[in-house]
C-alpha positions as CSV (number, residue, x, y, z in Angstrom):
1,M,0.2,0.2,-0.1
2,N,1.1,3.5,-1.2
3,F,1.3,5.3,2.1
4,T,3.0,8.4,0.7
5,R,-0.2,8.7,-0.8
6,W,-2.5,8.0,2.3
7,S,-0.4,10.9,3.6
8,A,-0.9,13.3,1.4
9,R,-5.1,13.1,2.5
10,L,-4.3,14.1,6.2
11,P,-5.4,17.5,7.1
12,G,-3.2,20.2,6.3
13,T,-0.4,18.3,4.6
14,Q,-1.0,19.6,1.2
15,R,-1.6,23.3,2.8
16,R,2.2,22.6,4.2
17,A,3.3,21.4,0.5
18,A,1.9,24.6,-1.3
19,A,3.8,26.8,1.6
20,R,7.0,24.9,1.2
21,T,6.9,25.3,-2.8
22,E,5.2,28.6,-3.8
23,P,8.5,30.4,-2.1
24,A,10.6,28.1,-4.0
25,A,9.1,29.0,-7.5
26,A,9.1,32.7,-6.7
27,V,13.1,32.4,-5.9
28,T,13.6,30.5,-9.3
29,Q,11.7,32.9,-11.4
30,D,13.3,36.3,-10.2
31,R,16.9,34.1,-10.7
32,R,15.6,33.5,-14.3
33,G,14.7,37.2,-14.7
34,E,11.4,36.4,-15.5
35,S,9.8,38.7,-12.8
36,P,12.3,41.8,-12.5
37,G,9.8,43.7,-10.3
38,A,8.9,40.9,-8.1
39,V,9.4,40.7,-4.4
40,P,12.6,38.9,-3.0
41,A,11.2,36.0,-1.2
42,A,12.4,35.7,2.5
43,R,16.2,35.4,3.2
44,A,15.6,31.9,4.8
45,E,14.2,30.6,1.3
46,H,17.2,31.6,-0.9
47,L,18.6,28.2,-1.9
48,T,22.5,28.0,-2.3
49,D,24.4,25.1,-4.2
50,D,25.6,24.1,-1.0
51,T,22.6,24.1,1.1
52,K,20.9,20.5,1.1
53,P,17.3,20.5,-0.2
54,I,14.5,20.2,2.6
55,P,12.5,17.1,1.7
56,A,8.9,17.8,1.1
57,V,6.3,15.3,3.1
58,D,5.5,13.3,-0.1
59,E,9.1,12.5,0.3
60,L,9.1,11.6,3.7
61,P,9.2,7.4,4.5
62,V,5.5,7.7,6.1
63,R,5.6,4.2,7.5
64,E,8.6,4.8,9.6
65,V,7.1,8.0,10.7
66,L,3.9,6.8,12.0
67,D,5.7,3.6,13.3
68,R,7.4,6.4,15.7
69,V,4.8,8.1,16.7
70,P,4.0,8.0,20.4
71,A,0.2,7.9,19.6
72,L,-1.5,4.9,18.8
73,V,-2.3,4.8,15.1
74,A,-4.9,2.4,13.0
75,L,-5.8,2.5,9.6
76,V,-8.9,1.0,8.2
77,H,-10.6,0.9,4.7
78,G,-13.9,0.0,3.1
79,T,-17.5,-0.2,4.8
80,E,-16.5,-2.9,6.6
81,H,-13.3,-1.2,8.5
82,R,-11.0,-3.6,7.1
83,L,-7.3,-3.4,9.2
84,A,-4.9,-1.6,6.8
85,Y,-2.1,-0.8,9.2
86,V,-1.2,-0.1,13.2
87,N,2.1,1.4,14.3
88,D,4.6,-0.2,16.5
89,A,2.8,2.1,19.9
90,Y,-0.8,0.2,19.1
91,V,1.0,-3.1,18.8
92,A,2.9,-1.9,21.9
93,A,-0.8,-1.5,23.5
94,F,-3.0,-4.0,22.1
95,G,-0.5,-6.6,20.6
96,V,-0.3,-8.1,16.9
97,R,-3.3,-7.6,15.0
98,P,-3.9,-9.3,11.8
99,P,-4.1,-7.1,8.6
100,G,-6.8,-7.6,6.4
101,E,-9.7,-8.6,8.3
102,P,-12.9,-6.7,9.7
103,A,-12.2,-4.1,12.9
104,R,-14.5,-6.0,14.9
105,E,-12.3,-9.3,14.7
106,A,-9.2,-7.2,14.1
107,L,-9.3,-4.6,16.6
108,P,-12.1,-6.2,19.3
109,E,-10.5,-3.4,22.3
110,L,-12.2,-0.7,19.8
111,A,-15.3,-2.8,19.4
112,E,-15.5,-3.0,23.3
113,L,-15.2,1.0,23.7
114,G,-18.0,1.7,21.2
115,L,-16.0,3.3,18.3
116,L,-17.3,1.0,15.2
117,P,-20.3,3.4,14.6
118,L,-18.6,6.2,15.3
119,L,-16.3,4.8,12.3
120,D,-18.9,4.4,10.4
121,Q,-20.5,7.8,10.7
122,V,-17.0,9.2,9.9
123,L,-17.1,6.9,6.4
124,R,-20.8,8.2,5.8
125,S,-20.7,11.9,6.6
126,G,-16.7,12.8,6.0
127,K,-16.1,14.3,8.9
128,P,-13.5,13.9,11.8
129,R,-14.9,13.1,15.3
130,T,-13.4,12.7,18.5
131,L,-14.3,10.5,21.4
132,K,-12.7,12.1,24.8
133,S,-11.2,10.2,27.3
134,R,-12.5,6.5,27.1
135,K,-10.7,3.9,29.4
136,A,-9.2,0.8,27.2
137,P,-8.6,-2.8,28.1
138,D,-4.6,-2.1,28.6
139,G,-6.1,0.2,31.9
140,R,-5.0,3.4,30.3
141,S,-7.1,6.0,28.8
142,Y,-7.2,7.3,25.6
143,T,-8.8,10.1,23.4
144,F,-9.8,9.0,20.1
145,T,-10.3,11.0,16.8
146,C,-11.4,9.6,13.8
147,T,-10.6,11.0,10.8
148,P,-12.1,10.2,7.0
149,V,-9.7,9.1,4.2
150,A,-10.9,9.3,0.8
151,E,-8.4,6.7,-0.6
152,G,-10.1,4.0,-3.2
153,D,-13.3,2.8,-1.3
154,G,-12.5,5.1,1.6
155,G,-11.4,4.5,4.8
156,V,-10.4,6.2,8.4
157,L,-7.3,7.1,10.3
158,V,-7.7,6.2,13.9
159,F,-5.3,8.4,16.2
160,A,-5.7,7.7,20.1
161,T,-3.8,10.0,22.0
162,D,-2.8,8.6,25.9
163,V,-4.9,10.8,28.2
164,T,-4.5,8.8,31.1
165,D,-2.5,11.4,33.7
166,H,-5.1,13.8,32.4
167,A,-8.2,11.2,33.4
168,E,-6.6,10.7,37.0
169,A,-5.9,14.0,37.7
170,A,-9.7,14.5,37.0
171,E,-10.8,12.1,38.6
172,R,-8.8,12.8,41.9
173,L,-10.4,16.1,41.3
174,R,-13.8,15.0,41.3
175,A,-13.4,12.7,44.4
176,S,-12.4,15.8,46.0
177,E,-15.5,17.6,45.6
178,R,-17.2,14.3,46.1
179,R,-15.5,14.4,49.9
180,Q,-16.1,17.7,50.0
181,R,-19.9,17.7,49.5
182,E,-20.1,14.7,51.6
183,T,-18.8,16.5,54.4
184,A,-21.4,19.7,53.7
185,V,-24.1,17.1,53.9
186,T,-22.7,15.6,56.9
187,L,-22.9,19.2,58.3
188,Q,-26.3,20.1,57.2
189,R,-27.9,17.2,58.3
190,S,-26.6,17.2,61.8
191,L,-27.5,20.6,61.7
192,L,-31.1,20.0,60.7
193,P,-33.6,18.5,63.6
194,Q,-33.1,14.8,63.6
195,E,-36.5,14.5,65.1
196,L,-39.2,16.5,64.6
197,E,-41.2,18.0,68.0
198,E,-44.5,16.6,68.0
199,P,-47.1,19.6,69.3
200,D,-50.1,18.0,70.4
201,D,-52.7,19.9,68.0
202,L,-50.6,19.2,64.6
203,R,-48.9,16.8,62.9
204,I,-45.7,17.2,61.7
205,A,-43.3,16.1,58.8
206,A,-40.3,17.3,56.9
207,T,-37.9,16.3,54.1
208,Y,-34.6,17.5,52.9
209,H,-33.2,16.4,49.4
210,P,-29.5,17.7,48.9
211,G,-29.0,19.3,45.5
212,G,-27.4,16.8,42.8
213,T,-23.9,14.7,42.8
214,E,-22.7,17.7,40.9
215,A,-24.1,20.9,42.8
216,A,-22.6,22.2,46.2
217,V,-25.1,21.7,48.7
218,G,-26.8,24.8,49.9
219,G,-28.2,26.1,53.2
220,D,-31.8,25.3,53.2
221,W,-33.0,24.1,57.1
222,Y,-36.5,24.1,59.0
223,D,-37.4,23.6,62.5
224,V,-40.4,22.7,64.6
225,I,-40.0,24.4,68.1
226,T,-42.8,24.4,70.8
227,L,-43.2,27.0,73.1
228,G,-45.7,26.0,75.4
229,G,-49.2,26.6,76.3
230,G,-50.5,25.0,73.4
231,R,-48.2,27.0,70.7
232,T,-45.9,25.8,68.0
233,A,-43.4,28.0,66.2
234,L,-42.3,26.7,63.0
235,V,-39.6,27.9,60.3
236,I,-37.9,27.1,57.3
237,G,-35.1,29.4,55.5
238,D,-32.6,29.4,53.2
239,V,-28.9,30.4,53.2
240,M,-27.9,32.2,49.8
241,G,-24.5,30.2,48.3
242,R,-23.4,26.6,48.7
243,G,-20.6,24.5,50.6
244,V,-19.6,24.3,53.9
245,R,-19.4,28.0,55.0
246,A,-23.6,28.3,53.6
247,A,-24.3,25.2,55.9
248,A,-22.7,26.4,58.4
249,V,-24.2,30.2,58.5
250,M,-27.5,27.5,58.4
251,G,-26.5,26.5,61.4
252,Q,-25.7,29.2,62.9
253,L,-29.3,31.2,62.2
254,R,-31.4,27.9,63.4
255,T,-29.5,27.7,66.7
256,A,-30.6,31.5,67.4
257,V,-33.9,31.3,66.4
258,R,-34.3,28.2,69.0
259,A,-33.1,30.6,71.3
260,Y,-35.0,33.6,70.3
261,A,-38.3,31.5,70.4
262,R,-38.1,30.9,74.0
263,L,-38.4,34.5,74.8
264,D,-42.0,33.9,73.3
265,L,-41.6,37.2,70.6
266,P,-43.9,37.9,67.8
267,P,-42.9,36.6,64.3
268,H,-41.8,39.9,63.5
269,E,-39.6,40.7,66.3
270,V,-37.8,36.9,65.5
271,L,-37.1,38.3,62.1
272,Q,-35.6,41.2,63.4
273,L,-33.3,40.0,65.4
274,L,-32.3,37.4,63.2
275,D,-31.5,40.2,60.7
276,G,-29.3,42.1,62.8
277,L,-27.2,38.7,63.9
278,A,-27.4,37.4,60.2
279,T,-25.4,41.0,59.5
280,E,-22.8,40.3,62.4
281,I,-21.8,36.4,60.7
282,D,-21.4,37.2,57.7
283,A,-22.2,41.2,55.5
284,N,-21.6,39.5,52.3
285,Q,-24.3,36.3,53.5
286,I,-28.1,37.0,53.1
287,A,-30.6,34.4,54.0
288,T,-34.4,34.3,53.4
289,C,-36.7,32.8,56.5
290,V,-40.4,32.4,57.4
291,Y,-41.3,32.4,60.9
292,A,-44.8,31.1,61.9
293,I,-46.5,30.5,65.1
294,H,-49.6,28.3,65.3
295,D,-51.8,28.6,68.9
296,P,-54.9,26.3,68.5
297,N,-57.1,28.9,70.7
298,E,-56.5,31.6,67.7
299,G,-57.3,29.2,64.8
300,R,-54.5,31.4,62.6
301,L,-51.2,30.9,61.5
302,V,-49.2,34.0,62.6
303,Y,-46.2,34.6,60.7
304,A,-43.4,36.8,59.4
305,S,-41.0,36.4,56.0
306,A,-38.1,37.7,55.5
307,G,-37.8,37.8,51.6
308,H,-39.1,33.9,51.4
309,L,-41.7,32.2,49.3
310,P,-45.2,32.4,50.2
311,I,-46.5,29.8,53.1
312,L,-49.5,27.8,51.0
313,V,-52.8,26.6,53.1
314,R,-55.4,24.1,51.9
315,D,-58.6,24.2,54.2
316,E,-60.7,21.3,54.4
317,N,-62.6,21.5,50.8
318,G,-59.6,21.6,49.3
319,D,-59.2,25.2,48.6
320,V,-55.7,27.0,48.7
321,Q,-54.9,30.3,49.5
322,R,-51.4,32.1,49.3
323,A,-49.9,34.0,52.7
324,D,-48.1,37.0,50.2
325,E,-48.3,39.7,52.7
326,P,-46.6,41.2,54.5
327,T,-42.9,39.9,53.2
328,G,-39.9,41.9,54.1
329,P,-36.2,42.1,52.4
330,P,-33.9,39.0,53.6
331,L,-32.1,38.8,56.5
332,G,-28.3,40.6,56.4
333,T,-29.6,43.6,54.5
334,G,-30.7,46.0,57.7
335,G,-32.8,48.7,57.7
336,W,-36.1,47.0,57.3
337,M,-39.1,46.9,60.3
338,H,-40.5,43.6,59.6
339,A,-44.6,42.9,60.0
340,S,-46.1,39.6,61.0
341,G,-49.0,38.8,59.3
342,S,-51.9,36.1,59.8
343,I,-53.7,33.1,57.4
344,A,-56.5,30.7,58.7
345,L,-55.3,27.2,59.5
346,S,-58.9,26.4,61.3
347,P,-59.5,22.3,61.8
348,G,-59.1,20.1,58.7
349,S,-56.3,22.4,57.1
350,T,-52.5,21.6,55.5
351,A,-50.0,24.5,55.5
352,V,-46.6,24.2,53.4
353,L,-43.7,25.8,54.0
354,Y,-40.6,24.8,51.3
355,T,-38.0,26.5,49.8
356,D,-37.1,27.8,46.5
357,G,-35.6,24.1,45.1
358,L,-39.1,22.8,45.0
359,V,-40.8,25.6,43.1
360,E,-37.6,27.4,40.7
361,R,-36.8,26.2,37.6
362,R,-34.4,27.5,35.2
363,D,-36.8,27.3,32.1
364,E,-39.9,28.6,34.2
365,D,-40.6,31.8,35.9
366,L,-41.2,31.7,39.7
367,D,-44.8,32.5,39.9
368,E,-45.7,29.6,37.7
369,G,-43.9,27.2,39.8
370,I,-45.8,28.3,42.9
371,A,-48.8,27.8,41.4
372,S,-48.2,24.0,39.6
373,L,-47.4,23.6,43.8
374,Q,-51.0,25.2,45.0
375,R,-52.8,22.8,42.6
376,A,-50.6,20.0,43.5
377,L,-51.3,21.0,46.6
378,A,-55.2,21.1,46.4
379,G,-55.2,17.4,45.2
380,A,-52.9,16.1,47.9
381,T,-54.8,14.3,50.9
382,G,-53.6,11.7,53.8
383,T,-50.7,12.3,56.4
384,P,-48.4,14.7,56.4
385,Q,-45.7,12.3,55.1
386,V,-47.9,11.5,52.4
387,V,-48.7,14.7,51.5
388,C,-45.2,15.8,51.6
389,D,-44.0,13.1,49.5
390,R,-46.5,13.8,46.7
391,L,-45.6,17.1,46.4
392,V,-41.6,16.3,46.0
393,R,-42.8,13.9,43.0
394,S,-44.9,16.4,41.4
395,A,-42.6,19.0,41.4
396,G,-40.1,16.4,39.4
397,V,-37.5,16.3,42.3
398,T,-34.9,13.3,41.6
399,A,-31.6,12.3,42.7
400,D,-29.5,14.4,40.7
401,H,-32.1,18.1,41.1
402,D,-30.2,20.4,40.7
403,D,-31.1,22.5,44.1
404,D,-31.6,21.5,47.7
405,V,-35.1,21.5,48.6
406,A,-36.6,21.5,52.0
407,V,-40.1,21.1,52.9
408,L,-42.3,21.8,55.8
409,V,-46.2,20.3,55.6
410,L,-48.4,20.3,59.1
411,Q,-51.9,19.5,59.5
412,H,-54.3,21.1,61.7
413,P,-56.7,17.8,62.4
414,A,-60.3,18.0,62.5
415,R,-61.0,16.0,65.5
416,T,-64.2,14.0,66.0
417,G,-65.8,11.1,68.1
418,P,-63.7,10.1,71.1
419,D,-60.5,11.7,69.9
420,S,-62.4,15.3,70.0
421,D,-63.0,14.2,74.0
422,L,-59.7,14.3,74.7
423,F,-59.5,18.0,73.5
424,R,-61.6,20.3,75.7
425,N,-61.6,23.9,76.1
426,A,-63.2,26.1,78.8
427,A,-63.2,30.2,79.1
428,L,-64.0,32.7,82.3
429,E,-64.1,36.2,81.6
430,L,-62.9,37.7,84.4
431,L,-64.9,41.3,86.0
432,G,-62.8,41.9,88.9
433,G,-63.1,42.5,92.5
434,I,-63.2,40.4,95.6
435,E,-65.2,38.0,94.1
436,A,-62.8,37.0,91.0
437,A,-60.5,34.8,93.0
438,P,-63.2,32.6,94.5
439,R,-65.2,32.1,91.4
440,A,-62.2,31.4,89.4
441,R,-61.4,28.6,91.5
442,A,-65.0,27.1,91.8
443,F,-65.1,27.4,88.0
444,A,-61.8,25.4,87.5
445,S,-62.6,23.0,90.0
446,G,-66.0,22.0,88.3
447,V,-64.1,22.3,84.6
448,L,-61.6,19.7,86.3
449,T,-64.1,17.6,87.7
450,S,-66.3,17.1,84.0
451,W,-62.9,16.4,82.6
452,R,-63.1,13.7,85.2
453,F,-58.7,14.2,85.8
454,P,-57.5,12.5,89.0
455,P,-58.1,14.3,92.6
456,D,-54.2,15.0,93.3
457,L,-54.1,16.6,89.3
458,H,-57.6,18.0,90.1
459,D,-56.2,20.2,92.9
460,L,-53.2,21.0,91.8
461,G,-54.9,22.7,88.5
462,V,-56.8,24.5,90.9
463,L,-54.1,25.6,93.0
464,A,-52.6,26.7,89.8
465,A,-55.1,28.5,88.4
466,S,-55.8,30.4,92.0
467,E,-52.5,31.6,91.9
468,L,-52.3,32.9,88.1
469,V,-55.7,35.0,88.6
470,A,-54.8,36.3,92.0
471,N,-51.2,37.5,90.3
472,S,-53.7,38.8,87.5
473,L,-55.9,40.6,89.8
474,Q,-52.9,42.4,91.9
475,H,-50.5,43.5,89.1
476,G,-52.9,43.2,85.9
477,T,-55.7,45.0,84.9
478,P,-59.3,44.5,82.5
479,P,-59.9,42.6,80.5
480,M,-58.9,39.3,82.1
481,R,-59.9,35.8,81.7
482,L,-59.1,32.1,82.6
483,R,-58.5,29.5,79.8
484,L,-58.4,26.1,80.8
485,R,-57.2,23.9,78.0
486,R,-57.1,20.1,77.6
487,T,-55.2,17.8,75.2
488,D,-54.1,14.1,74.9
489,R,-51.1,15.1,76.8
490,R,-51.2,17.9,78.8
491,L,-53.4,20.5,81.2
492,I,-52.8,24.0,80.4
493,I,-53.8,26.8,82.5
494,E,-53.5,30.4,81.1
495,V,-55.1,33.8,82.7
496,T,-54.3,37.0,80.4
497,D,-54.7,40.7,81.2
498,G,-54.9,44.2,79.8
499,D,-50.7,45.3,81.0
500,D,-48.0,44.3,79.4
501,H,-45.3,44.0,82.2
502,L,-44.4,40.5,82.2
503,P,-44.2,38.9,85.7
504,R,-41.0,36.9,86.6
505,R,-40.0,34.3,89.1
506,R,-38.2,35.4,92.3
507,R,-37.0,34.5,95.7
508,A,-39.4,35.7,98.6
509,E,-38.1,36.7,101.8
510,P,-39.8,35.4,104.5
511,A,-41.3,38.5,105.9
512,D,-42.5,39.4,102.4
513,E,-46.3,39.2,102.3
514,S,-46.2,38.3,98.2
515,G,-44.1,37.2,95.7
516,R,-45.0,33.6,96.2
517,G,-47.6,33.3,93.5
518,I,-45.4,32.5,90.5
519,A,-43.1,30.8,92.3
520,I,-45.6,28.0,93.5
521,V,-47.0,27.9,89.9
522,A,-43.3,26.6,89.0
523,S,-43.0,24.6,91.8
524,I,-46.2,22.6,91.1
525,S,-46.3,22.5,86.9
526,S,-44.6,20.9,84.4
527,A,-43.7,24.3,83.1
528,W,-44.8,28.0,83.0
529,G,-44.3,31.2,80.7
530,S,-45.5,34.5,79.8
531,R,-45.6,36.5,76.7
532,R,-47.1,39.7,75.2
533,T,-50.4,39.2,73.5
534,P,-50.7,41.3,70.1
535,G,-53.6,43.6,70.8
536,G,-51.5,44.7,74.0
537,G,-51.6,42.8,77.4
538,K,-49.7,39.5,78.9
539,A,-50.6,35.6,78.9
540,V,-49.4,34.0,82.0
541,W,-49.8,29.9,81.6
542,C,-48.4,27.2,83.4
543,E,-49.3,23.2,81.7
544,F,-49.5,20.1,83.8
545,A,-48.5,16.4,81.7
546,L,-51.2,14.1,82.0
547,P,-50.4,10.6,83.1
548,K,-50.3,7.9,80.8
549,T,-53.9,6.1,81.8
550,A,-55.6,9.2,82.5
551,P,-58.9,8.0,81.4
552,P,-61.0,9.8,78.5
553,G,-63.2,13.1,79.4
């Protein structure tokens, strides 16, 4: 086979040969005087009688050149890709290959790498194709370039470059990135609640899906915090950015939220404190957040939003409402006074808090993503975990999703039948005067007797109600109210009045005639606390854990 003719078909060969012959022709014409006005050729091109002529590519011994090329070279021709030639590097890598045989038998390594269809494609199209970084049977990685040759029936020149070092370096880099991502995911999961707190009046489920393997983990987070007195705080947020830094900032914010929640502040005041903290943690790091409080006595969800997506609430009829207002800027921006809003959460309702990974898509408007989630929530029934899973599936979240997803679902169940007997409420308006305290004691005693509490719990409940009412009568202002509430786990006693001064527990001296009421309540109850109410005034509460054997009321 004439390898000189084959080499002449290689890309760039004819162009380089022409570049060498044209200057030589110009020099010859100039010497003969045929072009006296021509520009002289470059000095390097003026050949003398003593200079040996430089051979053109056509004159080079092609086989000797190809045999010495360190890359792997194979030449096949015809539609069956019969082997015409392999160089020494190819033989060293894969062994001797019989010429004249079809590539499927003669070059099994190319068949194993899936190169035979590529040879067909190159032969048909007449255009070169490249297959990057494929690991061959010899354990090394090669990049294959297949170039068409138009000689005779046509053929393909296969040129394989060893890229093992590059492939191994890339794999080491990917392994390092995987380790960093695993570290960030582990850190983030350890900062998320391992088990959700279980409020008496709500059923709750949550899920977290980190972004796909190619994406660094983000700072999505959620939490459920029981505030006492039957109230529950729910929070979800998203720290902008990705990686370990975002997860670390998320952990600091989540810890701060739990601390601020113990102060029992309104949602907007909690966000105000978080805003200042986010600026101190990192002025360049911002986060979105929704903080909401559920009070079973109000039947509403009171919330404040710092640049986060709206809460969605599905009522018992399947209608979905969106809590759009009010919404302030993200945490860490500073200089903004957040405000609280509310949305109804009646028995039988389901609320969903979520991060943008659930609804945001690159090729879709964000509002359309939220609208799709609303439609999915309208048809989602079942337990909170079932609803949570259905929403994630409907949003198309998979293992290779390009963003983190956090979802928090809560239900306020409609209780009927025997279950409703375990959840009772009773309230008494206190008008003040000397008859208020004995009237409150009589009311508490009658309610607790009708709820069939054991005698010891009955007496403790009456004592706690008496002390809280006495404290309100002495230090508070009208209007005053005594409220008793029982759940399947606890008895809650709460007294509200119009004064916003919060009581605190203190040690009374032997000679003091007052100051022991709160201390008595704290010593006999499971927990106690106080908070300011939205309309002005305060609420002081205590609760008692019910024995598991307590009969239903």
